[in-house]
N, C-alpha and C positions, 0 to 999 in steps of 0.2 A: 663618565669621566674616569679617568685615572688620578687619583688625588693623593699626595703625600702629605701625611700628618705627623706632626714631630712635637713631641712633648716631654719636658724635663722631668715629667712624673706620669706613672700608671700604675693600674692595679699591679698588685695587691694592695699598695700603700691605700690609706684611707684618707684623701684631700678632696677638696673643691676641684681643683683642676684635674686629677686623676678621673674623678666622676665626670665632669665634664667631657676630657677626651673619651671617655667609654662611652657617652650617648651619642657623642658625633660620630664616632668610628661605627659603632653599631647601626645608627640609624641611615649612613651612607651607605654600608655595604649592604643592607638591606634594600635599600632602594635600586641597589643593582651596579653601584658603582665599585670600580677598584681601588682599595682604600691601603696604602701601604704606611704603617704606623711606625715611626722610630721611635725609640726612648730607653732609657737606662735599664740595663736587665737586672732583676729584682735581688735584693739582698738577703732575702727571706725565701725558705721553699715554697714555690708557686708553680702550679701545672696551669697554663690559660686555656682558656675554653676555646674550642675552634669554632672559629664563625666563619661561613662562606663568605669569599669576597675580601675578606679583612687579612691581609699579611703582616704580621709581627717580625719588626728587624730591631734585633737590641744591640746595645752598644754597651761596651766596657764599661764597669761602673765601680763605684766603693760607697760606703756608707756616709749620708750626710750626717754632719754633726750637730746639725741644728733641729733635724727630727728624728722620732723614732721610726724604724724599720724604713725609711726612704732612702733608696739609691740615688746618686749623681754622676753624672759623667763630665768629665772635665777636659778643657781644652788640652792637647788635639785628639783625646781620644774620641772615637766615635766617627773621626773626619774619614777616614776610609770606606766605612760603611754608608757615611752619606754621599760621597762621591760615587761610590760605585751604586747606589742606588737611584741616585738621579741619572746617571749615565747610561744606566742601562732599561729605564722607561721613560717613555714619552708622557710627562705629567701636564695635564691640562692647568692644575693649580698644586701650589704649595699652601698649606695651612700651619703656620707657627704659634703652638699655645703660648708660650713663654720666650721672651728674650733673655734666656739663660745661654750657657756654655753651646748645647745642642742648636739653639735657636740662632745663636750667633755665626756657626758654621753654615747651616743650611742656608741663611740668608745670603751669604758670600756666593757660596756655589751656585743657588737657584738665579742670584743676579748674573751669574757668568754665563747661566744658559738661558737667560731671558725669559725667566719664568713668572706667570703671573703670582704676586703673594699677597695672603691674607694672614695678618699678624693679629693676635688676641691681647686681652690685656685682662687678666683675671685679680691681680693684686691692685692695694692699693701704695701710693707712697708712705703713708703712715704705717700700714703692714710690713713693709720691707724694715722701715726703720726701726721698729720695734725690736729686731735681732740683733741691733747694732749698737755700739756706745755713741754717745755725742749725738743725739736724734736729732739737732737741727742742723748739723753739718751732714748727717747722713739722708737728712731728707732733701738737702740740696745737690748731693752728690747723683741720688737718684732722680731726680727730675731734669739733672744734665745727663745723665744715661738715658732717659726717655726721649728727650730731645734728639739725640744721636742716633736711635735705635728708630723708633716709630714713623718716621718721614720717609724710611726706605719702603714701607710697605705700602702697597698698590691699595688698600682698603684694611682699617683696622675694625676687629669685632669687639665689642665691651658687651656685657651682659644686662646693663641696666641704663635709663638715661641719667641717674645721679653718676655713675661709672663715665658716661660721655662728657658730662657737665666737667667732671674733675680733669679729664683728658684735655678737653678745650681748653681748659685754664692753662695747661702746660704747653701744650705744641700749636693750640689752634686748628685750622682746617677741619671744622665741623662737618664739611660735605666727604669728608672721608672717613668719617667715624661712626657706625653703624651700631645701634642696640638692639642684640639679638639674645634674648634670653638664654640661658642654659637648658631651661625645659624640665619637665619631669614627667615619667612616666606614669599616667594617671590611672592608668589600667592595673599598674602593679602596686603603686601608690596609692593606697584609696581606705576608705572608713574600713573598719573590721567588719568582717561577716561570721566568724565564729566568736560565740562569749568571751569577753574579757577575763572572765575567772579561769577558764580552761589555759589561755595563755600565760596569766600571772603564775599558773602553777607550773606551768613549764620551765620559767623562768625563776621561780621560789621568791615570789614577789606577794606579799599580804593581799588578799583579793578584795579586803575592806579598805585598803588605804587610798586615798586620794593622790596621785603619783605624778609627778612634774620630771620632764625626759630633756637632758642636752644630750647631743651625739655629736660627734666632733672630733679634733684634735684635743689633747689636754695639755695645752702650751699657755705661755703669758699672754699671747694677743687674744685669747679668747675672754679673759677676763671671767673666768670660772669662780674665782674666790668671792666676787661680789654675790653670786648666786649661793655660794656656801653661807655667808653672812647673813643673807637674807633669810635661808632656811632656818637659822638659828633664833630668828623673830618670830618664828612660827611654833605650830605644835600640830601632830598627827600627819602631817604633811611628809611624803617621803620623795625622794630624789631618784633618778637613774642617772649615771653619769656613764656613758658608753663611747670607749676610744682609748687610743693610747697616746703619750707624749710626754715630753720631758717634765712637766709640773706634776704628773701623776702623785708622787712620794710626798712633794710639799702640800698638795691638795689634799690627801690623807692625813698629814701632820695636821692641817689644819682643821680636816674633820674630827679628828680625835681630840683639838684642843677646845672646840665647840661643841663637844660630847653631841656628835651628831651622827657617830657611825653606824648607829642602829636603824637611821633612818637613809642612809644611803647604800644602794648597790652597786658596785664598779662592774662594768662587764667589757673586756677587750678583745675577746674574741668575736668577730663580728663576719656575718656572711649576710648576702643581699636576703636571703629569707629572714634571719634574725634580725636587721635593720628594720625591714616591715614590722615585723612582729611586736618590735619594741614600741615603735609609733603605735602602732593599733592597741595594745595595753596600757599605755598612757593617757591622762587624763588633760595633759597640758603639753606645751613646749616652751623653753626658757633657750634664750640666747642672748647674752650680753658684751657681745663683741664689738667694740666699735669701729671695726675697719673693714667690714663686709662688704663687697662690690656686687653681690647678691647674697650669695648663702644657699647652696644646694640642699644641704639639711632643712632649713627653713622651707625650702619648696617643698620637699618632700613631707616635711609636718602639715602645711597648711592641706596639701594633697589627701592626706590620711585625715583630713577632718578635725583637726587641733586647734584650739584656741593658741596662741601665742604670745608670750610677755618678750618684749624683744628691747635692746638698747636702742635709742633714739638716735642714731648715728649710721653714717654710712649709706648703703641703699636698703637697708632693712624697712624703713617705712615705707617701699613700695609694696613689699609684701604686708605687712602689718598694719593694719588700718584703725587705728586707736578708737577703740568703744565698739567696733563693729565686729573684728575676728580677733580681738586681743587688745593688748596695752602696750603703748610705749612709754619707756623710763630713762630716767636719765642715767648715763651708762654705769656710775659708780655708786648711784643712790641703793643702798641697799634695804634702805627702812620702806620705800616706796616699794619697790620691788616685793616684800614681804607682804604689804598689804594688799597688793594685787593677785599674789598666789594664795593669801586667805580668802580674800574674797572669792576668788575661781572655786576654789578648794571647797566654801560654803554655799555655793549656786550652781548645784548640777543644770538648772533649766538655762543658765545663763552659758555655761560651758558648751551646752547642746546647742545652742542658738549661734555661737560665735564659732562653733565647729562647722557648721553649714555653711556659714559665710566664707571661712577658709577654703572650705571646699570648690565654691564657687568661683574664689580668686584664683585657686591654682589651674581652673579648666581654661584660663587666657594663657598658659605656660603649657600646655599640652606638648610634649615633646614633636609629635608629629607636625604640628602645626608651626611652632616656632623654627625648628631645625628646616623646614622647608625654605625659609627666608636665607638660611647660610648657604642652602644650595642654590638657590637663585643668585645669590651674590657672587658665587663660586663662576656661573656662568657669564654673569655679565661683566668680571673681571676679567674673564679669558677673551670674551669679545673684545671689549675696549683693548687689551694691549694687541690683539690680532690687527685691530686696525691702525694702531700707532706705526 
């Protein structure tokens, strides 16, 4: 098939949508489909990897004021690239990752060309509203926007059953909403094969410390301050905070005020190899974000065989089964979070048992397995539109 994939964000930006887009594009290209990916031009130096059957089409961009190192394309920038791409290729299906500027323009042009359209929803209403003032008003406006946009898609992809339930409450039409996991490469993200001490030496991390990892954006919606407050209630536990974001300086100030600086390792230069190694050298993973529609980093952590402590919110309970492969904690309960960190730190046998359960859970999200469902959805949508 000829597939047009449109995303408001792509590599080298560190985000769930960028990772999802990359996974989908690589999988489909590897399957022999011709994939044309439209996305904003990076605002930091980046040389994209050449992937057979994957054709990158950049649109004019500027820096997103809400996120670090993230480009954005505004209307009508990019319209020319979208029109030319759709007009010169016989696309079998169009996949829009987010209903942003590029998504809106692509939707209009694809409708004019009567193309089958899959729309994805990788965000929650609460997540969007967290970046704007007047949260109640922002959430109401976002729900209205969703009601205006998503009914125009022939099918809707969401990453979890939780996300489907949330979307059904807004627009109805459960028969058009398909939960398809973002998936994880379980051959790449896997329990470590080399001694952890060697990996820790590479990253200048105490080989004898119990280390918990957070990896992702350092922004307000991720609720990292609860993790730092919990760390202050513990002793001898170390934390790695890997990623960039608008809150980094505030978090560093909080860490200094809580006398935690010596127990935190900040890492902002991340490659695929370093990401895998950070999981593999860690003893556990923590994510206290209340607004995850799935959490790709949590998928990666469980695939690497880590016990996970997570907020009991959003779709995280689909990956973290309380008492089996980790613990669920109320979103802002730093006291209970500290207790669970301390317990895991002092019980290596529990970490091993929970890590094995995590790995088992991850296998149901094997990328080759779950993304085949998306491939089938494309084919079914194409057939149904050709019959109409």
